[in-house]
PADOLO-576988 format. One record per residue (C-alpha): residue number from 0; residue in one letter; chain; z, x, y. Coordinates in steps of 0.02 Angstrom, whole numbers. Layout:
REM PADOLO-576988
   pos   code   unit       c3       c1       c2
   NUM      A      A        Z        X        Y
...
//
This chain:
REM PADOLO-576988
   pos   code   unit       c3       c1       c2
     0      M      A    -3307    -2109     2594
     1      R      A    -3128    -2132     2652
     2      D      A    -3114    -1979     2764
     3      Y      A    -3007    -2044     2909
     4      Y      A    -2817    -2050     2914
     5      F      A    -2687    -2123     3031
     6      G      A    -2527    -2025     3063
     7      V      A    -2381    -2118     3142
     8      D      A    -2213    -2050     3202
     9      V      A    -2090    -2188     3248
    10      G      A    -1960    -2140     3377
    11      G      A    -1828    -2239     3469
    12      T      A    -1927    -2238     3633
    13      T      A    -2109    -2210     3586
    14      I      A    -2219    -2214     3431
    15      K      A    -2334    -2065     3420
    16      M      A    -2500    -2099     3335
    17      G      A    -2650    -1996     3283
    18      L      A    -2820    -2026     3202
    19      Y      A    -2875    -1880     3094
    20      S      A    -3044    -1841     3019
    21      Q      A    -3058    -1742     2859
    22      K      A    -3212    -1656     2931
    23      S      A    -3171    -1627     3114
    24      G      A    -2982    -1637     3133
    25      W      A    -2896    -1742     3265
    26      V      A    -3006    -1879     3337
    27      K      A    -2873    -1957     3448
    28      K      A    -2688    -1939     3485
    29      W      A    -2589    -2066     3586
    30      E      A    -2422    -2156     3605
    31      I      A    -2363    -2336     3615
    32      P      A    -2190    -2397     3666
    33      T      A    -2062    -2438     3532
    34      R      A    -2014    -2619     3559
    35      K      A    -1842    -2629     3480
    36      E      A    -1802    -2806     3536
    37      N      A    -1751    -2934     3406
    38      G      A    -1714    -2807     3271
    39      G      A    -1874    -2709     3296
    40      M      A    -1979    -2857     3237
    41      Y      A    -2128    -2808     3345
    42      V      A    -2144    -2627     3289
    43      L      A    -2255    -2653     3138
    44      D      A    -2364    -2779     3231
    45      D      A    -2388    -2653     3371
    46      I      A    -2434    -2514     3250
    47      A      A    -2557    -2627     3160
    48      A      A    -2637    -2677     3325
    49      A      A    -2652    -2496     3379
    50      V      A    -2732    -2448     3213
    51      Y      A    -2858    -2590     3227
    52      A      A    -2900    -2544     3408
    53      A      A    -2933    -2363     3360
    54      Q      A    -3043    -2417     3215
    55      Q      A    -3144    -2524     3336
    56      E      A    -3154    -2384     3463
    57      F      A    -3229    -2262     3337
    58      D      A    -3329    -2388     3236
    59      L      A    -3224    -2372     3079
    60      D      A    -3178    -2498     2947
    61      N      A    -3058    -2493     2801
    62      A      A    -3194    -2426     2688
    63      R      A    -3188    -2264     2787
    64      T      A    -2999    -2261     2817
    65      A      A    -2894    -2180     2682
    66      G      A    -2727    -2246     2740
    67      I      A    -2579    -2233     2856
    68      G      A    -2435    -2109     2845
    69      I      A    -2275    -2149     2940
    70      G      A    -2119    -2051     2983
    71      V      A    -1963    -2151     3027
    72      P      A    -1789    -2098     3085
    73      G      A    -1695    -2152     2930
    74      P      A    -1686    -2134     2740
    75      V      A    -1837    -2196     2643
    76      L      A    -1849    -2249     2461
    77      K      A    -2006    -2236     2354
    78      K      A    -2117    -2191     2503
    79      S      A    -2104    -2371     2561
    80      I      A    -1931    -2447     2591
    81      V      A    -1836    -2398     2747
    82      N      A    -1651    -2409     2704
    83      G      A    -1588    -2443     2880
    84      C      A    -1657    -2372     3041
    85      V      A    -1534    -2394     3186
    86      N      A    -1643    -2314     3319
    87      V      A    -1779    -2442     3288
    88      G      A    -1667    -2591     3251
    89      W      A    -1716    -2610     3068
    90      D      A    -1602    -2650     2922
    91      V      A    -1692    -2637     2754
    92      V      A    -1881    -2653     2777
    93      N      A    -2022    -2624     2653
    94      V      A    -2134    -2542     2783
    95      S      A    -2270    -2499     2658
    96      E      A    -2287    -2679     2601
    97      E      A    -2269    -2760     2773
    98      L      A    -2387    -2645     2866
    99      G      A    -2507    -2648     2719
   100      K      A    -2519    -2838     2737
   101      R      A    -2558    -2820     2921
   102      T      A    -2691    -2686     2905
   103      G      A    -2761    -2698     2729
   104      L      A    -2732    -2511     2710
   105      P      A    -2622    -2405     2595
   106      V      A    -2462    -2356     2687
   107      Y      A    -2344    -2213     2643
   108      V      A    -2176    -2190     2727
   109      E      A    -2053    -2045     2739
   110      N      A    -1906    -1987     2843
   111      D      A    -1965    -1915     3009
   112      A      A    -1886    -1743     2985
   113      N      A    -1963    -1729     2812
   114      I      A    -2131    -1777     2886
   115      A      A    -2113    -1645     3023
   116      A      A    -2073    -1513     2892
   117      L      A    -2229    -1563     2794
   118      G      A    -2333    -1550     2952
   119      E      A    -2268    -1376     2992
   120      Q      A    -2299    -1320     2813
   121      W      A    -2477    -1386     2817
   122      K      A    -2539    -1338     2990
   123      G      A    -2397    -1251     3082
   124      A      A    -2280    -1103     3066
   125      G      A    -2266    -1128     2878
   126      K      A    -2453    -1136     2840
   127      D      A    -2447     -971     2744
   128      Y      A    -2311    -1038     2627
   129      Q      A    -2297    -1173     2496
   130      S      A    -2107    -1190     2509
   131      V      A    -2014    -1200     2674
   132      A      A    -1857    -1275     2750
   133      L      A    -1867    -1343     2928
   134      L      A    -1715    -1369     3039
   135      T      A    -1737    -1463     3202
   136      L      A    -1608    -1426     3335
   137      G      A    -1585    -1563     3463
   138      T      A    -1449    -1692     3495
   139      G      A    -1411    -1668     3311
   140      V      A    -1480    -1558     3173
   141      G      A    -1620    -1632     3071
   142      G      A    -1701    -1554     2921
   143      G      A    -1837    -1563     2792
   144      I      A    -1872    -1462     2635
   145      I      A    -2045    -1434     2562
   146      L      A    -2061    -1363     2386
   147      D      A    -2233    -1320     2317
   148      G      A    -2313    -1419     2458
   149      K      A    -2213    -1579     2427
   150      I      A    -2065    -1660     2514
   151      V      A    -1894    -1655     2431
   152      S      A    -1839    -1834     2464
   153      G      A    -1696    -1853     2343
   154      F      A    -1638    -2003     2242
   155      Q      A    -1578    -2105     2392
   156      G      A    -1697    -2032     2522
   157      G      A    -1563    -1912     2584
   158      G      A    -1644    -1749     2530
   159      G      A    -1656    -1623     2671
   160      E      A    -1509    -1693     2772
   161      V      A    -1455    -1516     2811
   162      G      A    -1371    -1565     2974
   163      H      A    -1229    -1639     2873
   164      L      A    -1192    -1489     2762
   165      P      A    -1001    -1467     2771
   166      V      A     -989    -1290     2839
   167      V      A     -896    -1306     3006
   168      R      A     -709    -1277     2998
   169      D      A     -654    -1279     3181
   170      A      A     -728    -1442     3245
   171      V      A     -623    -1543     3366
   172      R      A     -741    -1691     3360
   173      S      A     -813    -1797     3221
   174      C      A     -997    -1812     3181
   175      N      A    -1083    -1981     3204
   176      C      A    -1081    -1993     3014
   177      G      A     -891    -1991     3018
   178      K      A     -861    -1816     2947
   179      A      A     -785    -1674     3047
   180      D      A     -868    -1525     2963
   181      C      A    -1055    -1553     2986
   182      V      A    -1175    -1414     3037
   183      E      A    -1232    -1513     3188
   184      L      A    -1057    -1512     3264
   185      A      A    -1087    -1328     3305
   186      G      A    -1272    -1296     3281
   187      S      A    -1350    -1434     3384
   188      A      A    -1382    -1436     3572
   189      T      A    -1237    -1558     3584
   190      G      A    -1125    -1440     3487
   191      V      A    -1170    -1289     3595
   192      L      A    -1139    -1387     3755
   193      N      A     -973    -1456     3692
   194      C      A     -919    -1279     3644
   195      A      A     -960    -1216     3819
   196      K      A     -865    -1355     3904
   197      Q      A     -714    -1326     3793
   198      L      A     -710    -1138     3824
   199      L      A     -733    -1160     4011
   200      S      A     -584    -1278     4015
   201      E      A     -472    -1170     3905
   202      T      A     -498    -1001     3986
   203      D      A     -515     -919     4156
   204      E      A     -641     -795     4086
   205      P      A     -782     -763     4211
   206      S      A     -945     -848     4168
   207      A      A    -1105     -891     4258
   208      M      A    -1094    -1060     4173
   209      R      A     -955    -1109     4294
   210      D      A    -1079    -1112     4437
   211      I      A    -1205    -1227     4352
   212      E      A    -1197    -1411     4396
   213      N      A    -1239    -1528     4251
   214      L      A    -1232    -1386     4124
   215      S      A    -1353    -1404     3977
   216      A      A    -1374    -1318     3810
   217      K      A    -1526    -1229     3882
   218      D      A    -1416    -1161     4021
   219      V      A    -1295    -1095     3891
   220      C      A    -1438    -1008     3800
   221      D      A    -1506     -936     3963
   222      C      A    -1334     -871     4013
   223      C      A    -1314     -793     3842
   224      A      A    -1482     -706     3860
   225      A      A    -1423     -639     4028
   226      G      A    -1269     -561     3947
   227      D      A    -1137     -694     3981
   228      A      A     -994     -661     3857
   229      L      A     -928     -840     3855
   230      A      A    -1101     -912     3823
   231      R      A    -1122     -784     3684
   232      K      A     -970     -856     3595
   233      C      A    -1053    -1028     3591
   234      I      A    -1217     -960     3526
   235      D      A    -1128     -856     3394
   236      R      A    -1031    -1011     3338
   237      A      A    -1195    -1107     3321
   238      A      A    -1276     -961     3230
   239      D      A    -1131     -950     3108
   240      A      A    -1148    -1134     3062
   241      L      A    -1337    -1127     3050
   242      G      A    -1342     -962     2957
   243      T      A    -1215    -1027     2832
   244      A      A    -1320    -1184     2809
   245      L      A    -1473    -1076     2774
   246      A      A    -1375     -978     2645
   247      C      A    -1329    -1141     2557
   248      I      A    -1509    -1201     2561
   249      G      A    -1571    -1032     2502
   250      C      A    -1456    -1030     2352
   251      I      A    -1516    -1204     2298
   252      V      A    -1704    -1207     2334
   253      N      A    -1748    -1027     2385
   254      P      A    -1888    -1068     2509
   255      E      A    -2016     -938     2561
   256      A      A    -1972     -962     2746
   257      F      A    -1853    -1053     2861
   258      L      A    -1925    -1139     3014
   259      F      A    -1833    -1196     3171
   260      G      A    -1898    -1330     3288
   261      G      A    -1827    -1442     3423
   262      G      A    -1770    -1401     3599
   263      M      A    -1637    -1274     3551
   264      A      A    -1761    -1171     3450
   265      A      A    -1849    -1128     3613
   266      A      A    -1708    -1004     3641
   267      G      A    -1802     -892     3518
   268      D      A    -1725     -729     3460
   269      I      A    -1566     -753     3561
   270      L      A    -1522     -885     3429
   271      L      A    -1632     -842     3280
   272      E      A    -1577     -660     3265
   273      P      A    -1391     -699     3244
   274      I      A    -1436     -841     3125
   275      G      A    -1530     -714     3021
   276      R      A    -1383     -594     3020
   277      V      A    -1265     -730     2959
   278      Y      A    -1389     -788     2828
   279      N      A    -1414     -613     2758
   280      A      A    -1226     -584     2753
   281      K      A    -1187     -746     2660
   282      V      A    -1336     -782     2547
   283      F      A    -1351     -724     2366
   284      P      A    -1405     -542     2393
   285      P      A    -1576     -549     2306
   286      L      A    -1626     -686     2431
   287      R      A    -1595     -583     2588
   288      G      A    -1737     -558     2711
   289      T      A    -1815     -731     2704
   290      P      A    -1922     -752     2862
   291      I      A    -1845     -859     2999
   292      L      A    -1980     -926     3114
   293      Q      A    -2001    -1042     3262
   294      A      A    -2098    -1201     3224
   295      T      A    -2262    -1215     3318
   296      L      A    -2323    -1396     3314
   297      G      A    -2194    -1472     3432
   298      N      A    -2213    -1660     3453
   299      E      A    -2368    -1661     3342
   300      A      A    -2274    -1608     3185
   301      G      A    -2234    -1788     3139
   302      I      A    -2410    -1861     3148
   303      T      A    -2479    -1705     3063
   304      G      A    -2359    -1722     2918
   305      A      A    -2393    -1908     2907
   306      V      A    -2578    -1874     2880
   307      R      A    -2538    -1745     2748
   308      L      A    -2422    -1869     2660
   309      V      A    -2568    -1988     2635
   310      Q      A    -2674    -1848     2563
   311      I      A    -2539    -1794     2441
   312      E      A    -2497    -1969     2381
   313      Q      A    -2679    -2013     2352
   314      Q      A    -2710    -1851     2258
   315      A      A    -2562    -1882     2142
//
């Protein structure tokens, strides 16, 4: 019986890996370095070696291993072809085919944010729902949408790219994608920090942020929680962009819940409450009141969703 699964989450620095048992849950979770040299040519070899080593450690063979699910930081076509992955050094790579050759196992690939959303829907904050939208707030804004328990990938693998919804109107910088109106310009940790620096330079308004060396987005959130008016302006700007994005998502796919993960989401209600107010003010009125929740799986969301991807694809 094939009752063991490998979940893999490929990042620019490390590759998170997990071995999951259908009967007992996680057997092992570990990381290996991402070797990006020479166009990332070693990454798949390293994953294959790690899979084989774990199979040896737990006395498994391919007859008992259902497959490998992988999340990668880039668009993916047909659950197999990575259409460029700058953080790993890849151009166009058929990961499913190449890793399948190395391991002899079925391999299913998806965008890492989509995989994280699937993990949260299966085992995390969204486990009571079949349809959720996850936004991850870090250096940028990532996203994934799950409808009826399945990932919305889109025709070109760009489904769920909510960080690039064009809802920001006052940006003074351009996004890495080249546009100047993306959600992440205001709603990401980078956007919040840039807002704080800009306001501190443009005004003499008192703020505790002025006394913090190497100011971070977390500092801005903490100052806002403590009642700092200037920090509040930055959080409100982020909330306006993110709440507007949720209203757009809501009007298109109407998920049962919105989930927020990533470092910025740790701010909790200081950020999520104003996001909810903006969402309720801007969304189609019958859709008001959709739950807005903090994600719970943290760094394990990716490997969890990768395992679930294998299960879904093999049940199809």
